[in-house]
N, C-alpha and C positions, 0 to 999 in steps of 0.2 A: 652177229654186228648190232650194237646198239642204235635205238632209235634216235630221233630228235628230241632236243631237251627243250620240252613245250614250256615249262615253268620259267625258262629263260627268253622266252619269247623266241626260239630258235625252231624252224618249222623244216629245215634241212638238214639230215644226218650229216655230222661231221663239220657244220659250218659254224664258226664263230660268230655270234651276234652282237656282241660287245666286249667291254672291260668288266671283269667282277671284283667284288673282293669277299670274303666269308669271315664271320667270326665263330670260332666252333666251341662247343660247350659251355655256352652262356648260361648263367645260372638264374634261369626263367623259364617260364612253361611257354611253349611255342604260340598258345593262342593269346598271350598276353603281347609278344612282340609283334604278330599279324595284326592287332589292333592298331600298331604304330606304322605298321609298313602300309597298311591301306589309305593312310593319310597321304603318304608321298609319292604312289605309284602314278606314272606318267608325268610327273611334275618337272620343269627345270631344275637343274641343280642349285640354283641361287634360292629359289622359292622352296624347295624341299628344305633347305638347310634352316631358314628361316621358320619354316613351320615345326622343325624339329627343336628349334632353338626355345620356343614358347611352348612346347607341348610338356604338360605336367605329369607326364607317365614316366616312370623309371627306365623303361625299355629306350626311352625315346635317347639318352644319353648314349647308349651302346650303338644304336642304329645310326647316329650322326658319327660316330666315330667310323663305322663301318662306309658310311656315305663318302666320309672324308678319304677314307683309303681308296676306294672305287675311283674317287677323281685323281686323286695322285697317280695311281696305276695308269689311268689314261692318258694324262699328261706326260710322264716320264716315260713310260713304255711304248704308248703307241702314238706320241706326239699329237695329243688332241688339246683343242681350246678348250678351258673349265667352262667359258662362258656360253660354249655350243654344247653342252651334254644336258641331259635329261634322264632320268630314272626310267629305265625301261623295261625293267623287272627288277621285284623284291619279293622275298618269301623266306618263311622259317619254317626248318624242318626239325622234328623232334628228336632229341638226343636220349644219351642214356639215363635211366630214371634210377636214383639211388633209392632204395627202400629201406625206412626206418620204422620202428616200432615204439610205441608208449602205451606204459602200463594203463590199464582200465580196471573198473569194477569187476569182482567175482573171477579174478586172477585172467581176465580175458587182456587182449593186446589189440590196440589201434594202429592201424596202419599209418604211415607217413612217408609220401611220396614227394620226394624231391628231384622234381624235373629239371632237364635242360634241353637246350635248342641251338641249332645252327642257323646263323642268320647270313644270308647272301644277297647282295645288291649287285644288279648289272646296269652299267650306265652305257649310253650310246649317244651317236651324234645327232641332234635334232635334223629332221629333212629340212630341204630349202624353204620351203612354202611355211612351215611352222616357225623358222628360225627368223625369217622377216618377220612375221607377227609379234614374236618376242622381241626383236631387237627394236621394232618402232613402240612397242608399249614401254621398253625401257628408258627409249628416248624421250618419250612424251612425259614419262614421269621425272625425268632429269630435267627437263626443260622448265617444268613446273617447280621445280626447287626442293622436290620431296626426296630425292637422291643427291649425292655429294659429288657425282662424277665432273660436274660441268661448274659448280659452284664453290669447290672446295672442301665439301663435306657438310655433313648437318649441324656439326659444331661450328664451323665457318660460317655457315650461312645464318646460325642464330646469333653470332658474335658481330656480325655485319647488321643484323636488325638492331642490335642493343646499341651498337656507335650510331645508327641513322636516329634512334630514338635519341639519345643523350646529345645529339648534335641540335637537334630540333627541339628540345627542351631548353639548350642553352641559347640558341638564337631568340626563343620567345622571353625567356629571362633578360637577356640584354635588349630587345626591344621595349620591354616594360620598364627596365630601368633609364632607359634613354627617351621616354614619352613625357612629354610637357605638358603638365595639368595647369598650367597659369594662361595658356590659349583659349579661346573660343571661337568655335566655330559649329555650324549646323551639322548634324546628324552624329555627332559626336554624344555617346552615352556616358553620362556622370553618374551612374547610380550609386558607385561606392561613396561620392562624395554625399548624395541625399542621404545614404544610410548612417554617415558619420554625423549629418546635421541632426537626425531623426534620433541618433543616440543621445547626443547632447542635449536635445530638448525633453528627455525622461526626467521627470522630477526626481531627485535622489539617486539619479544614475550617473556613474562613472566609466569611460569608457576603458578596457582592461588594456593597456600599453605593455605590461609585466604581469608575471606571475604573482607579485608581491600584492596584497590588499592594501589599499588606501585606509589612512587611518579614518575608523568611524563607518567603512565601509567594507563589511565583512560577508555578506551574501553573495555568492555567484549567481549570474546569469547567463545562460547559453543561448544565443539567438536560434540556432539550428533547431534545438528541441522545444524552445519558448518555455523552459522550465528554471525555476532558481531552486538553489540549494542553502539551507542554513548550515551553519558551522556545526560541526559535529553528526549530521546525518549521514546515511549511509553512503551516499554516492559524492560527498563534498570532495574528498580527495581525488577522485578520479574525473572528474569533471573540470574542463577546461572554461576557464572565465573569461566572458568575452565583456561583460558589463558587471559592475559594482554597484549594488545597491545598499543604502545604509538601514531600511526597514523592510518587512515584508509588505506593509500597506502599500509603500512606494513600488516594489516589484511588480505586485499584483496590478496597480494602477497603470503600470507600462506593458500590460499584456501578458506577464509571464504567470504561471501557474506553478504551484507545489508538484512535486513527483507523486505517485501513486502510494509510495511507501510513507511518506510525509503526512498524506491525507489521511492514509489508514490508522496512523499513528495519533492523530489530531481526533479523528473519529473516535478512537477507542480512546481517548482521554476524557472526551465529552461524554462518551458514555458513562465513563467511570464516575465523573461527577454528577452525570444526571443519577446514576445509582445512589450514589454516596447521600446525595441532596434527598432522594425518595426514602432513603432508609431514614435518615434523620427526620425527616416528616412524618413518617409512619411511626416510628418510635416516641414523639411528641405527641401524636395522637392516641398512642396506646398509653401513654402514661395520663394524658387528660380524660381520658375513658376510665382509667381505674380511680384516678382522684376523685370524679363523679360518681363512681360507685360507691365508695368508702363514706363520702359523705351522705348519699341517700341511705346506706344502712345505718349511719348514725343518728339521722334524723328519725327513721324508724324506732329505733331504741328509746329516744327520749319521749315519743308518744305513747 
């Protein structure tokens, strides 16, 4: 008489401990499958399926199929509720090993062992105490909106949030459109009007109502960065103009500054001008010295 199957969590000989499913002759070593099986042992079926879904090992695909088969057997053969099942036992036994050889140096042969395994998963119903804990946890997650049983699914909850955001944005936009700026009451902030007045008070500045530059005003000014960009500069085409200036002096007088690339180019050009000027002065001094030396030599010869 055979004893109890301890690997299936059956401690009484001849007693059936749960519903099982097996996959035989899987082309993987047993220890690779055991690494995955250790992740789902004693977990509820729903949690075990989530773990296997996001596991990056190749054996997880086969183990997930075996788990689904065990759940289907418990549902159709034993009339069990899949939501009340958990992984009672799971193990991988070694299967037959195919031996192959590869040639090596000096006439030797290297052994290649192509191992296989048999994967078995046993599912059973949770006890009443643990089932209450699992159901309470799932109900709490559903009430918080993390699962879709009560709110219609994750996609539906996301769609509802997007619809609410759009409605709120439309309401704010309609409120801004219907707001009258001609009235005057205490406590109302008119910073935007002050900003417009400040813009118009800039010398040589024109507010940018459109993307087209006014005639004679080609320098772009951005209020967020407080930088101005001249035509042909690096970021001229990418910058959104909020003000247009006619000259660089007026832009700098309004508090705007040149970007770093333009400053570097200006510094480099000034350095080049300085070097050219210094070179010209040096060459002039050299020529003067050579002329003085020649005149002194001529005077010596005359004497």
